[in-house]
C-alpha positions in Angstrom: 38.9 138.5 -70.5 42.5 138.7 -71.0 43.4 136.6 -74.1 46.9 137.2 -73.9 46.8 134.9 -70.8 44.7 132.4 -72.2 47.1 132.4 -74.8 50.1 131.5 -72.7 48.1 129.0 -70.8 47.6 127.4 -74.1 51.3 127.2 -74.5 51.8 125.9 -71.0 49.4 123.0 -72.0 51.0 121.8 -75.0 54.2 122.3 -72.9 52.8 119.9 -71.2 51.3 117.4 -73.3 54.6 117.2 -75.3 57.0 116.6 -72.3 53.8 113.6 -71.5 54.5 112.5 -74.7 58.4 112.6 -74.5 57.5 110.6 -70.9 55.7 107.6 -72.7 58.3 107.4 -75.6 60.9 107.2 -72.6 59.0 104.5 -70.9 58.9 102.3 -73.9 62.9 103.1 -73.9 63.5 101.6 -70.5 61.6 98.6 -71.2 63.2 97.9 -74.4 66.9 98.5 -73.1 65.9 95.8 -70.6 64.3 93.2 -72.7 67.1 93.1 -75.0 69.0 91.5 -73.0 67.0 88.7 -72.7 68.8 85.5 -73.2 66.8 83.5 -75.9 66.2 86.4 -78.0 66.3 90.3 -78.4 63.1 91.4 -77.5 61.1 94.5 -78.1 58.0 95.9 -77.5 56.3 98.6 -80.1 53.0 99.9 -81.1 51.4 99.7 -84.2 48.1 99.4 -86.0 46.0 96.7 -86.3 42.8 97.2 -88.5 39.4 95.5 -88.9 37.8 95.2 -92.4 35.1 98.0 -91.2 38.3 100.3 -90.7 39.7 99.2 -94.3 36.2 99.7 -96.0 36.1 103.3 -93.8 39.0 104.5 -95.3 38.4 103.1 -98.7 35.1 105.1 -99.2 36.8 108.0 -97.8 34.8 107.9 -94.2 35.4 110.2 -91.8 33.4 109.8 -89.1 35.8 107.0 -87.3 39.3 109.1 -87.5 37.1 112.3 -86.4 35.3 110.1 -83.4 39.3 109.0 -82.1 41.0 112.0 -82.9 42.0 113.0 -79.6 43.8 109.5 -79.0 47.1 108.1 -81.4 45.9 106.0 -84.2 48.4 103.4 -82.5 45.8 101.2 -81.2 48.1 97.9 -80.6 51.2 96.7 -78.2 53.4 94.3 -80.4 56.0 91.3 -78.8 59.0 91.3 -81.7 61.7 88.8 -81.2 64.8 88.8 -83.0 67.1 85.5 -83.4 70.2 86.5 -81.8 72.6 84.9 -84.7 70.2 85.0 -87.4 68.6 88.2 -87.4 65.5 87.0 -88.4 62.5 88.7 -86.5 58.6 87.8 -85.8 56.2 90.1 -84.1 52.9 88.9 -82.3 50.0 91.3 -80.7 50.0 90.8 -77.4 47.6 94.0 -75.6 45.4 96.7 -77.1 47.1 100.1 -76.7 45.2 103.8 -76.6 47.2 107.0 -76.0 45.7 110.0 -75.4 47.5 112.9 -77.8 48.4 114.1 -74.6 50.2 111.6 -73.7 48.8 110.6 -71.3 46.3 108.5 -69.8 47.3 105.5 -72.1 45.5 102.6 -71.5 46.6 98.7 -71.9 44.1 96.0 -72.2 44.6 92.2 -72.3 43.3 89.2 -70.9 39.9 91.1 -70.2 41.9 93.7 -67.8 42.2 97.2 -68.8 45.3 99.4 -66.6 44.9 103.1 -67.1 48.6 105.1 -66.7 48.7 108.4 -65.9 52.6 108.6 -65.6 55.5 106.9 -66.9 55.3 105.4 -63.5 52.0 104.0 -63.8 53.3 102.8 -67.5 56.3 101.1 -66.0 53.9 98.9 -63.4 51.5 98.5 -66.3 54.3 96.7 -68.5 55.8 94.8 -65.3 51.9 93.3 -65.0 51.9 92.2 -69.3 54.9 91.0 -68.8 53.9 88.7 -65.8 50.8 87.6 -67.6 49.8 84.3 -69.4 49.2 85.9 -72.9 52.3 87.4 -72.7 53.9 84.5 -71.8 52.5 82.0 -74.3 53.2 84.6 -76.7 57.0 84.7 -75.7 57.1 80.8 -76.4 55.1 81.2 -79.8 57.5 83.6 -81.3 60.5 81.7 -79.8 59.5 78.6 -80.9 59.0 80.0 -84.5 61.7 79.3 -87.2 62.4 82.6 -88.2 63.3 83.4 -84.6 64.9 80.3 -83.2 66.2 78.4 -86.0 64.6 75.1 -85.1 60.8 73.9 -84.7 59.9 73.9 -80.6 63.6 75.4 -79.9 63.0 77.5 -77.0 
């Protein structure tokens, strides 16, 4: 067995994984740049972590079973819509989908409204964002954020 060749293959795979993670980050940047121009508020999408009571208990007890079983995925498991009022600068956020991203960049999965969209490239991810933004749940989340006084200034103002 040629171990040096195996090492080179490992380096190539690590470089490809790093590039794929960059591609995911760039897809988020492109989408957020586009969303900033929404007229009612500056909106963006961010990845975050939503925990449940069992995750919290496991973490407090020092259990590593949850983290080890998902170590091939990034810790962020949710997508949030963030709306920032243009004049006041105040913002709020709301979860709009579940998110799962492999540590190698792809695949990544967006789940909402009973749908699961798996993306294998930046183009797939951009198309999935388009589907998400045209969904009922996204529309409701945006309307809710815009009607929040912290974002719109007046209750019910859209």
